N, C-alpha and C positions, 0 to 999 in steps of 0.2 A: 503494501499499500503507499503510495505516495503522499508528500505531504499536503497536496492540494485535495485528495482523497480522505485522509484521516481529519484535515479539519472540518469538511462537510460532513462528514460520520458526526463528527464530535457534535457540532452544530443542532445535528437532530439530537444527538443524546441529552444534551443540556436543557435541549426546548422540553422531550420526556420527563426528565426530572423533574423541571421547573412547574411543568403541567401536574403532576405526581407531591407536589408539595417536598419533594426532596431534596430543599435548596442548601442545605451543607453540601452533598454531593453534586449538586447543577454548580454550587460555586469551584468546589475543585478543578470539575472539567473545563470550567469559564476561565480563570483565572490565570493556571497555572500549562506551564509548557509541558508538550507532551512530544512523545516519541514512541512509532510503532516497531518494535526489536522481534526476530526472529528467534525462537525459542525452541523447537523441536519438531519431530514431526512423528506421525502416527499413521500405518499402515493401514490402520484397521476401513475399512468401507472404502476402499479404493484411494486413501490416504487424505491426510491431511496436514497442514502446514499450522504450527500452533503459534500464537503471536502473545507477547503481551505488550498492552500500551502502556508505559511508563509516566504518570504525571508525577514532575518533579515538584517537590515543596521545599520550601526553607525548612531548614533543619530545625529551627524552633517550633513553627508550624508542626512539622512532623511529629515533633516530642509530644504535643499538647492534643494531638488527635488520640495519643496512645490508642485505648483497646478499640474505639471508634473506626479505627481505619480499614477493618477487616469488613464491618458494616457498610463501609462507604465504596469499599473495592466491589463487594456483591452487588451493590445497586447500580452501577456503573456499569460491571459487566452483563449484570442482566439488560440493559438498556443496548450495550452494544450488539449482543445478540438479535434482537428483535430488531434493530437498524439494520444487520449483515446478513441476517440468514438466508433472504431471499435471494442474494448476490455472491455468496460464495458459502465453499462449506468448510474454510480456513476457521478456525478456533480463536477469538480473541478474547482475553483476558484482562480487567486492569488491574494494575500496581500503583501503589501508590510508594514512592522511593524520597529519600531527601535529596535535595537538589547540592550538587557539590560546590564547595567554598571556593570563591576566586579571592580573596580579599589575603593580599601579600602581607599585610600588618597582623593577622591573628596571634601570631606567637607572644606578639607585644602586649598583645589587648589583656588586660589583669582588671576585670571587675570587681572580682574577688569577695570576701565577706573579710572587713577590717579585724584587724586581734581584738579592738576595744569591744566590738559588735559581739564577736565571739564569748568575750569575757563576760559582760552584762548579760547575756543570754546563762551562762554558766551557772554567774552569780545568783540570778534568778533562781535557777533549778535548786541550789545551794540552799536559800534562803525560804521556799517551800517545802525544803526537805523531799524533793523528788527523787524517789529512786530511777534512774534514768532508762535500766534493763527493766521495768516495769516488771510483770507478772512470770519473766523468765529469768533463769539464770543468766550471770555473765559472761558464762563461756559460750551459751546457745545465742545469747545478743549477737555478741559481736562475730561471733561466726557465719552469720548472717550476712554481713560486711568485709569482711576480710577471711584468708587463710590462716587460721590460727597456726597450723603445723608449719609454717613457711616463715611465721615471724619469731625472732628470736627469745630465748627465755632471759628474766632479769636475775633468775635464781640457779645457780650454775649446779643445783641437783637437777636440774631438768633441762631437754635438748629442744623445747620451744613452747611458743607461749601459752598456745592449749593448756599444756599440762603444768604450767607456772601457775597462769590464772584461775585452773580449778583450785592448784593448792589454797593459794592465797584469800581467794574469794567465798571459794564454797567448804572446802575442809578445814582450814582455819579461821576464815574468816578475819584476817589481822590487816587486811587493807582499809583505807578511807573508802567512805562510800563515791568519794568524786574522785578518786586515783586516775580515773580513765581518762579525764580532760586534759592532763598536763602530760601522758605517757607518749612519748614523742614516736614510739612503733605507730601510733594511731593519726598521729597530723592534725590532730583536733583544733588546736590552736593555730598553726603558723601552716598548713596543707592547703590545698587546693579548695577551693570554694565548695566543689562538688565534694568530696571527699564529707567537711564539715555538714553540709545539705542534706546527704544523704543518712550521714549519722542522726540529723534531727528527725528526720522525715520514719526512723527507723522507730526512736523514740514513743512514736506515736500511732504505730503500724497497731492495728485491732489485734494481731496475739498476742503483741506486748503487753498494750492498754486497751481492755477489752471495752470500756468504760467509756463512751463516748463523751458524756458533758466531762472527764477529766483531759480524753486526748484535746476537744476544742478549747478547753481553758489551755493547755500547754500551746497549741497551736497559735492561739491568741497574745501569746508572751511573746512568741518568736517573732512573729509579726510586727508586734511594735518595735521590734530592733532591727528585722531583714528589713523591712521596709524604707527605713531611711538610707538604707545603701542598696537599693535597687533590687531587691529580692523580696519571694513572697511562698508562702508554703499553703497551697490549695490542694482540697478534695480532688483526685483522680478517679477513683471507682469506688464502689462498692463492696466490701465482703462481707456476707451473711446480714447484712443490713449498716456495717459500719464502716466509717469512711477510711481510707487508705489514701495517702497523702503524698505529695510530689512536690517539687520546688521548681521554679520557671523565675526568669527576670521579670522585673514589675512592670506593667503599662505603665506608664504616666499621668497619660490623662485619668484611666479608672482610678487610677491610686492619689491624684489629689481629690476627687471627687470623694472617696470613700474616706479619706483621711480626716477632711472635713466632717464627716459625716462621725467619725470615732470623735471628734474634740468636741460635738455635741454631746454625745453619750456622755463624755467623760463629763463636761460641763454640767448635766442636769443628774449626773451620777445614775444613770439610766440603765443598769444590767440587761434589761430586755431590750434596749436599743442595740446596745452592744453583741446581744447573738445576733439580732437580726441582722443586722451590716454585716460578721462575720459570713452569716448564710448568703447573702446578696454575692459578697465579693468571691465566694465558691460558685455561684449557681449564674453568672451573668453571662458567660461563656457556654457553659455546659447543658444549663438549663434554663434558658430564659425564662420560662414560665413561671418556676418557681422565683427567680428573682423579682417578676411583675407582682409576685402575690407576696415576696417578704416586704417589698417596697409600702405594701399599704399597709402591711403589720408595722412596718418602722413610724410612720407616719399617727397610727392609732397610738403606739407605743408614746410618742412626744406627747400626744396630746394627754392621754391619761395622766402622765409623769407632771406637766407645767400644773395641770386643774388639781392634782392631788398636792403639790405645793403648795398651789393657793388657796386650798382649803375647799375645793367647789367641787360639789357632789355629781356624781354622774352615776346613771343606771347600766344594767347588764345588757338591756337591751338598747341601750343607747349606739345607732351606727355611726358610722365614718364621718357621716353628712352633721349629725346631732353633736360630737364630739367637735369637731371641726368650729362648729357657732358657738358651744360655748366658750372655747379659747380664745374667737375672735371677739367675743364679745367682754370676756374676763381681761383680755390684753388690750384692746379697743385697739386694734389692727387697722380701723378705718378711723383716723381721728377726725374727732368733733372740732377741732379747733382750725381747722384749716377752711378759709373763709372763702367765697366765690371769688372775691375779690384778687387773694394769691395769684401768683403766676403759677400756671400748671396745675391749680387744684384738682381739674376733673380730672385729670391725666392722674397724679396722685391715688384720686380713689379709686380710679379702674386697677390700675396696679396693683394695688392692696385689695380691691376685690377679685382680680381676677385669682390674684395668688392662691384667696381662700376656696375659690371653686376648683383649683385646682386637684385637690383631694378626690373630689366626688369623680373628677375625670377618670381619675386613676383606679378608684373602687369599679367604674364600669370597663376599664379595661381589665383590671384583675377578672371580673365577672365573666368576660368574654373570651378570655385567651390564658389567664391564669391558672393557679394550680387551684384544686378543689371542687370541679365538676366533671361530668362527665361527657366525652365526645363521641360522636358517632365516626364511622370509618371515614368519613373525607375532610374528617378536622385538620387545620392548617394551621400549622405553630407559628411564634414570631420569630424573629431572627435575634440575634444577641445586640446589634443595635437598638432595637425596641426598647432591649432591656434595661440596656445602658442609659435611653432618654427617660424610662418610668425611674430608675434608681437615680441618677440625675436632678429630677423634680421632687423627688422625695428628699432625698437629702438637702436640695435648696430651701423647700418648705420649714425643713427641721430646723435647719442654719438660723434663717428669719424668727420661726419662734421661740429659739433657745436665746437668741441676741435680745428679742424684744422683752421676754421674760426678766433674762439680766440688768436688760434698762431699769424697769419696773423694781427690781430688786433695790439696786442701786439708789435709783431716787426716791422710793419709801411712795411709789404712787405719786407722787407730786407732781 
């Protein structure tokens, strides 16, 4: 198949995927370079050429796809068959592969994780008396990351690290709990960023730390430090209903938005808001509908927190519109002191009124596309960009509410 034939074939495949609501697969076909490569020959039924259509995806995007790659390849392969089965007996299969890096300066790059950041994270674990190996022993934990039989022993009686660690952590139990942080065999303080980040992810693996609540608490602590230096730990998949985490470079735009949200949660001392923000961070790219649903929860938490702090009663039956109206009245979001003669008075009122309407629009969006509602077989989901819009809007509203609340507190409502 020449380049022209491949291009027209992929255009049709893209149209099919788009029409069937498989937007992520359609995006792979549309945005990434592709080439057809003959990979084999099957003598059965008169002879069939076996071709791979390789989609070259940037390495970072390839890594983020994770287990979804196989599903995307299956979706694209099925449409390739639909398009080509009338024209040829040959077999074509889609393969998503990492694009080759061409940057000459890659060896010089060092995004890294600064030593101070690593120290802060480990100090936090010390302060909370967290066992880094969780519910497994030290040998089992480290064996998941390192070949302990190839690492040297610090005890002359033993030939490798496996026996050394067993002797001092399990048999005698005479090592301090935090010994591994500074042991240069494991390169946690001064080694590659990936070594350090893999270690952190392993501390919250479901096998190591089965409690979802405990894992999320640790991930929050890690991300408070890591996001300042351009990294974050995110949920990659679930194992038996529990999250398995991986690491990735931070998306600066999304990071700024959610960092502002965390500042709001801290200012209001609202743990429920912090948890909602953590869920949104994990879901924006991987589960847009969950992120939209959680954006609504963030605004509800913000309104309830402010009303509680101001001593305003609200009922269990109050919906998002009711809560928003009560907050708007309590904090006087549309000031009465702006006269018609003031320049731009009507514009100010409109902006403030529209901000309070934003919550109602998000509630409707969540009802149409968010989590919590059954779907028919023709339902089409939203894209991550829609989720980012919902999240950014929810954070903007919460930021304004928190800022207004702080203003009234500081000025005693005078």
